[in-house]
N, C-alpha and C positions, 0 to 999 in steps of 0.2 A: 343495231344501228346500220342502216343501209349505206353501202358505198365505202365504209372505212377500210375494209380489208384490201381493197385494190390500191390503196395509197402506199407510197414508199414509207419505210419506217423512219421515225425520228431516232437519233443516235444517243443513247444514254451512256454517260461515263461516270462511274462511281468514284467520288473524290475522297470520301471517308465513310466507313460503316463500322461503328463501334457500339458500345453498350448504351450510349446516350442518343446518338443521331445517325441518320444516313443522309449524306449529301450527294446529290446527283446533278451533274450538268447535262442538260438536254439540248441537243442541236438539231434543228429542223431546216431542211431545204424547203422551198415553196411546195406546198401540197403534202408534205410529210406528216405522219401521224404517230401518236403513241400506241394506238390500238386501244380497244375498249378495256377499261380496268376499273377496279374498286380500290380506293385508298384505305388501307388497314390502319394507318396512323394519321394523326393530325400533321399538317405540313405548312410551310411557308415557302412562297415562290418569290424569287428575286430576278426580274427580267434583266438580262445582260444587254439586250438590244431592245428597240421598240418591237413590240409583238402584236401581230394581228391574229388573235386566236379565233378559230372556228371551233366551238364546243358542241359536241354531239352527245346528248344524254336522253334520258327517258322522256323529257319534255320536248324533244326535237333538236333543232339546230339554233345556235345564237352566236353572234359575233361580239367579241370583247377586245378592246384595244388597251394595252398597257405600255406605258413609256418605260424606257430603260431606267432601272433603279426604283420603280414604283412597286413597292413590296405589298403583298397581300397574304392572308392566312386563311386556311380552310380546316374544318374538323374532319376527323376520320369518318369514313363511310361515303365520301363523295364518289360517284360512279359516272364515268364519262370517257370519251375519246377526245383527245386534244389534237387539233390539226393546225398547221401553219396556213392560215387563210389569206396570207399576203403574197406579194410578188418578190420579196427579199428573204434571204435566210434569217432565221431568228434563233435565239438561245436564251435559256433561263437556268437558274440554279434552284433546285428543289431541296428543301431541308425538312426531312421527316423526323419528328421527335418520338422517341421510344418510351 
């Protein structure tokens, strides 16, 4: 994925990691990115702020907007880089189920 490595990193904070779930809070300054990764587990995302996602994956780049509290779920195997494509800081909670 071109360009993602030059971006500042998003900040992950593990809130719980036990036999059932891993819960991580992700905080992004504008332009910050997770870095390219593959999800080994299914997961739920709970935006804590309005989020202006720039998603970089094998299909290219796409923009997705999620409002605070607008929950969504994805299956294991998702491969992407998540970037704050907006002008404001954003954060979300990621709940991975084991």
